N, C-alpha and C positions, 0 to 999 in steps of 0.2 A: 522487429524491435519488443513487441511486446510479450515475445518471450522469455524475455530476461528478467517481466514481473513476474514470483509465481506468488497467488495468494491462498491462506489454507484456511481452513475452516474457524470461525469465529468462535471466541465463549465469553462466556458470561464472567464477571468480575467486579465483584459490587456493584450495581449498579451500573456495567456498563458492557460497552462488548469489547474486548480486546482482540486485533485482525491483527494474527502473523503473515508476516510476506518477507517474502527472500526475493533480491536484485541482483541478478547476474549477470555481469559485463560478459556479452557472447563477441563481441565483438574485438577486431584487430588493434583498438586505441585503449589510451586512457576515457573513461568517459562519467561524467556525475549525470546524474540525473534528479526529473520532479515527476512522481506518480502521485494521481489523486485516486481514493477508492470512492464509493459509493456502496451505502450499508442502507435496503428498502426491507420492511416489513410489514405487517400487519397489522391496524390502528393504526395510521399515519406515521410510524419509525421512518424517517428517513436524513438522512446523517452523511456530510462529505466527509473526509479527514485527508489531509494532505505531506509527505514528505518529502522529502528534499538532499541527498546527499552533501549538497551543498558543498565544501571545499576538498571533501571526501572523491574523488575522485577512484574509482575501482580500476583496477592494471587489468586487461582480458586474464578472463578464466575464472574468475572468483568471485567470489559472492559476500554479500551485506546484509545479514541478517534481522531484522525491527521488526517491532510491536508498534500498532497504531492504535489508542482509548477513543470508541464511541460513544456519544449518548448524544438524546436527544428529549431534554429535558420538556415533563409532560406525558413524555412519549409511552409506553413497553416496550421491554426489550423482548424484540421477538425470537422466538425457538429457533426457526431456521432461517435466519438473514437471506436475502440474496445481496452476492457482494458483486460488483462491478470495477473492472479499471477506467474507468472517464478519459487520464488525462496518464499519458506514459511519452516523459519526454528526455530524453537523450541528448545529451553534450558531448564532443568528444574533443579531447584536448589538442591542438595542434602543434606536432613535433616542431 
C-alpha cells in the first residue's frame, strides 16, 4: 500500500514548505486514502500534515496529485528537510 503514495522534494514557498505528493490507486477496487506526512529538519523543525481524499474515491489505476503546506512557527525552514510517510490508510469501497 505504501507504493500508492509518492512524495516529491519539498520546496520553499513564502515562509513555508510545500510538499507535493501523488496518491495512485494500485488496487482493484475504488478506494479513498488518509495520508499523514512528517517533515523534520535541523533547528527543531518538526511538522506533521495530513491529507484525506474523503469522498473522492479513486478508481483503480488513477492518481490524485496534491500539495501540502507545512509550517513550524518559530523554527527555521530546513534546506534539506527529511520527509516520511507516518500513516497511509486505504479504505476500499465495497461493491
